[in-house]
C-alpha positions as CSV (number, residue, x, y, z in Angstrom):
1,M,26.7,-58.1,-22.1
2,P,30.3,-59.3,-22.0
3,Y,32.4,-59.2,-18.9
4,S,34.7,-56.1,-18.8
5,S,37.3,-54.8,-16.4
6,T,37.1,-51.1,-17.6
7,I,35.3,-50.1,-14.5
8,K,38.6,-50.2,-12.6
9,S,39.3,-46.7,-13.9
10,R,35.7,-45.5,-13.8
11,P,34.4,-45.0,-10.3
12,L,31.0,-43.6,-9.4
13,F,31.5,-40.2,-11.1
14,Y,28.6,-38.8,-9.0
15,R,29.3,-35.1,-9.3
16,E,30.1,-35.4,-13.0
17,I,26.9,-37.4,-13.7
18,Q,24.9,-34.8,-11.7
19,K,26.4,-32.0,-13.7
20,F,25.8,-33.8,-17.0
21,A,22.1,-34.5,-16.0
22,T,21.6,-30.9,-15.0
23,L,22.8,-29.8,-18.4
24,L,20.5,-32.3,-20.1
25,I,17.5,-31.0,-18.1
26,Q,18.5,-27.4,-19.0
27,G,18.1,-28.3,-22.7
28,F,21.7,-29.0,-23.9
29,D,22.1,-31.9,-26.2
30,D,24.7,-34.6,-26.0
31,L,27.1,-33.0,-28.4
32,E,26.9,-29.6,-26.7
33,I,27.6,-31.2,-23.3
34,K,30.5,-33.2,-24.8
35,E,32.0,-30.0,-26.1
36,Q,31.7,-28.4,-22.6
37,V,33.4,-31.4,-21.0
38,I,36.2,-31.9,-23.6
39,N,36.9,-28.4,-24.8
40,Q,35.8,-26.2,-21.9
41,N,37.0,-28.8,-19.3
42,I,34.1,-28.3,-17.0
43,F,35.1,-31.3,-14.9
44,Q,38.6,-29.9,-14.5
45,V,40.4,-33.1,-15.8
46,K,44.0,-32.8,-16.9
47,T,44.2,-34.8,-20.1
48,E,41.8,-34.7,-23.1
49,A,41.9,-38.5,-23.3
50,R,40.6,-38.8,-19.8
51,R,37.9,-36.2,-20.5
52,K,36.7,-38.2,-23.4
53,E,36.7,-41.4,-21.4
54,I,34.7,-39.8,-18.6
55,V,32.1,-38.3,-21.0
56,A,31.7,-41.6,-22.8
57,T,31.2,-43.4,-19.5
58,I,28.7,-40.9,-18.3
59,H,26.8,-40.9,-21.6
60,K,26.6,-44.7,-21.5
61,R,25.3,-44.7,-17.9
62,L,22.7,-42.0,-18.5
63,K,21.4,-43.7,-21.6
64,V,19.9,-46.5,-19.5
65,L,17.9,-44.1,-17.4
66,D,14.6,-42.5,-18.4
67,D,13.8,-38.8,-18.0
68,Y,12.2,-39.4,-14.6
69,L,15.3,-41.0,-13.2
70,I,17.6,-38.4,-14.8
71,N,15.5,-35.7,-13.2
72,K,15.6,-37.5,-9.8
73,I,19.4,-37.5,-9.9
74,I,19.1,-33.7,-9.5
75,T,16.0,-33.3,-7.4
76,S,16.1,-36.3,-5.0
77,D,17.7,-36.5,-1.6
78,L,21.5,-37.3,-1.7
79,N,21.0,-41.0,-0.8
80,T,18.5,-41.6,-3.5
81,S,20.4,-39.6,-6.1
82,K,23.6,-41.6,-5.5
83,L,21.7,-44.9,-5.7
84,I,20.2,-43.9,-9.1
85,V,23.8,-43.4,-10.3
86,L,24.8,-46.7,-8.8
87,Y,21.8,-48.3,-10.5
88,S,23.1,-46.9,-13.9
89,I,26.4,-48.7,-13.3
90,I,24.7,-52.0,-12.5
91,R,22.7,-51.6,-15.7
92,T,25.9,-51.1,-17.8
93,D,28.5,-53.4,-16.2
94,R,27.7,-57.1,-16.1
95,L,30.4,-58.1,-13.6
96,F,29.5,-55.3,-11.1
97,Y,25.8,-56.2,-11.4
98,E,26.6,-59.9,-10.6
99,F,28.8,-58.8,-7.7
100,M,25.9,-56.7,-6.3
101,N,23.4,-59.4,-7.0
102,E,25.4,-62.4,-5.7
103,V,27.3,-60.8,-2.8
104,F,26.1,-57.3,-1.7
105,S,22.3,-58.1,-2.0
106,E,22.9,-61.3,0.1
107,K,24.7,-59.2,2.7
108,V,21.7,-56.9,3.0
109,T,19.0,-59.6,2.8
110,F,20.6,-61.7,5.6
111,Q,22.0,-58.8,7.6
112,D,25.6,-60.0,7.3
113,L,26.8,-56.5,7.2
114,T,30.6,-56.7,6.6
115,L,32.3,-57.2,3.2
116,Q,35.3,-59.5,3.8
117,D,38.2,-60.4,1.6
118,R,36.8,-63.9,1.3
119,D,33.6,-62.5,-0.2
120,F,35.6,-61.0,-3.0
121,N,37.9,-64.0,-3.4
122,I,34.9,-66.5,-3.7
123,F,33.1,-64.2,-6.1
124,F,36.1,-63.6,-8.5
125,E,37.2,-67.2,-8.3
126,S,33.7,-68.3,-9.3
127,K,33.8,-65.9,-12.3
128,R,37.2,-67.2,-13.3
129,Q,35.8,-70.7,-13.4
130,Q,32.7,-69.6,-15.3
131,S,34.3,-67.3,-17.9
132,E,37.4,-68.0,-20.0
133,K,37.8,-64.2,-20.4
134,V,37.9,-63.5,-16.7
135,S,40.2,-66.5,-16.1
136,K,42.8,-64.7,-18.3
137,W,42.8,-61.6,-16.2
138,K,45.9,-61.0,-14.0
139,D,45.6,-61.0,-10.2
140,Y,46.4,-57.3,-10.3
141,T,43.3,-56.7,-12.4
142,I,41.1,-58.6,-9.9
143,Y,42.8,-56.6,-7.1
144,K,42.0,-53.3,-8.9
145,L,38.4,-54.4,-9.5
146,Q,38.0,-55.1,-5.8
147,Q,39.4,-51.7,-4.9
148,V,37.1,-49.8,-7.2
149,Y,34.0,-51.9,-6.1
150,L,34.7,-50.8,-2.6
151,R,35.3,-47.2,-3.6
152,I,32.0,-47.1,-5.6
153,L,30.1,-48.6,-2.7
154,F,31.6,-46.1,-0.2
155,E,31.0,-43.1,-2.5
156,A,27.4,-44.3,-3.1
157,G,26.8,-44.4,0.7
158,L,26.6,-48.2,1.0
159,L,29.7,-48.6,3.2
160,K,30.0,-46.7,6.5
161,N,33.8,-46.9,6.3
162,S,35.9,-47.9,3.3
163,K,38.5,-49.6,5.5
164,E,36.3,-51.6,7.8
165,R,33.8,-52.3,5.0
166,E,30.7,-52.2,7.1
167,V,27.6,-52.3,4.9
168,Q,25.2,-49.4,5.3
169,V,21.7,-50.6,4.5
170,P,20.5,-48.5,1.5
171,V,17.7,-46.0,1.9
172,I,16.0,-45.0,-1.3
173,N,12.9,-42.8,-2.0
174,L,9.9,-45.2,-2.3
175,D,8.6,-43.3,-5.4
176,V,11.9,-44.0,-7.2
177,L,12.0,-47.6,-6.0
178,D,8.4,-48.1,-7.2
179,H,9.2,-46.5,-10.6
180,I,12.2,-48.7,-11.2
181,R,10.2,-51.8,-10.4
182,H,7.2,-50.6,-12.5
183,I,9.4,-50.2,-15.6
184,G,10.4,-53.9,-15.2
185,E,13.8,-53.6,-13.6
186,P,13.3,-55.2,-10.1
187,R,16.3,-57.5,-10.4
188,F,18.7,-54.5,-10.9
189,I,17.3,-52.5,-8.0
190,N,17.1,-55.6,-5.8
191,A,20.8,-56.0,-6.2
192,I,21.1,-52.8,-4.3
193,V,18.3,-53.0,-1.7
194,G,18.3,-56.7,-1.2
195,G,16.1,-59.4,-2.7
196,G,13.8,-59.6,0.3
197,S,13.1,-55.8,0.4
198,V,9.6,-54.5,-0.4
């Protein structure tokens, strides 16, 4: 999966994904849901272009989830539901996955529970050195990525306060955690709950 900066305009979209998943469970197919989002504007978004962007993003994220996880977005407790949505982002955005794996997971594992500017600076500088594509991004792009990463973590319940950036250790339903590990995705979920977690 190539590096991409498109996430900077695509936050958690938790309510939208929950609505989309509910419609899927109710038996609507992708085309019917797309019609509701774009033509009926069920997400109450001003422009059609933005509606199309949101529905494409949600569709991409939900495609990496099986029926069990899609159902759990609707039926689980709020923490678990949001972490499943976060998991779908990790599965579909390489750079965000690497941030979660290399920075956030380390914070949880070693109980160093504050995200500092230097954590972001070291991470993005490392990626600039590793990737010709990332090295060409402007500083403003990196700044916007940092902002949306913080926003996603806060909205997913993994930061207690978006300004102080104190990490909230994730709590996820054990059945969901076991399911994700059973389907062969432990590295993705460990990026959220920490590599040393059971």
